[in-house]
C-alpha positions in Angstrom: -45.7 25.2 -22.4 -44.9 21.9 -23.1 -41.9 20.8 -24.5 -41.4 16.7 -26.2 -37.6 15.9 -26.6 -37.7 13.3 -29.3 -35.9 10.4 -27.6 -35.5 7.9 -29.4 -33.6 7.8 -32.6 -34.2 6.9 -36.1 -32.3 4.0 -38.5 -30.7 7.2 -40.3 -29.9 8.6 -37.3 -28.5 5.5 -35.7 -26.5 4.4 -38.5 -24.9 8.4 -39.0 -23.9 8.2 -35.4 -22.4 4.6 -35.0 -20.5 5.7 -38.7 -19.1 8.7 -37.0 -18.2 6.8 -34.1 -16.5 4.3 -36.0 -15.1 6.1 -39.1 -13.4 8.8 -35.8 -12.1 5.6 -33.9 -9.3 4.3 -36.0 -10.8 0.3 -36.5 -9.0 -0.3 -40.2 -12.1 -0.5 -43.5 -12.8 -4.4 -42.1 -13.6 -3.8 -38.8 -15.6 -1.1 -39.9 -17.5 -3.1 -42.7 -18.8 -6.0 -40.1 -19.4 -3.8 -36.9 -21.7 -2.2 -39.4 -22.8 -5.7 -41.1 -24.0 -6.9 -37.2 -25.8 -4.8 -35.7 -28.7 -5.8 -36.1 -30.3 -1.7 -35.7 -29.1 -1.1 -39.5 -30.6 -4.5 -41.6 -32.5 -1.9 -43.6 -29.2 -0.4 -44.5 -27.8 -4.1 -44.5 -27.6 -4.5 -48.5 -25.3 -0.7 -48.6 -23.0 -1.9 -46.1 -22.3 -4.7 -47.6 -20.5 -2.5 -51.1 -19.0 -0.6 -48.8 -15.6 -0.9 -50.6 -12.1 -0.8 -48.1 -11.2 2.5 -50.1 -14.3 4.4 -49.3 -14.0 3.0 -46.2 -10.6 4.7 -45.5 -11.4 7.2 -47.5 -13.8 9.1 -44.9 -11.8 7.8 -41.6 -9.4 10.2 -43.4 -11.9 13.3 -44.2 -13.4 12.8 -40.7 -10.8 13.7 -38.7 -9.7 16.4 -40.8 -12.8 17.5 -40.0 -12.9 16.9 -37.0 -9.2 19.4 -36.3 -10.4 21.8 -38.7 -14.4 22.1 -36.0 -11.4 22.0 -32.5 -8.7 23.7 -34.1 -10.5 27.2 -34.8 
């Protein structure tokens, strides 16, 4: 039996992975937005990223850290 492993991420998977990792990193909302905007692999998402507001990113940071704590504690 042959197995074919998916080795290349889709643009959406790349965006989600990068966003979650940045939200968990503790970087400032402004820095998170700049890093995402500078990523040439995420150009399809740049218009949406431009619309991010710092409070929205901060809320995402809080939720990601909360979910991570819940996931690791039980």
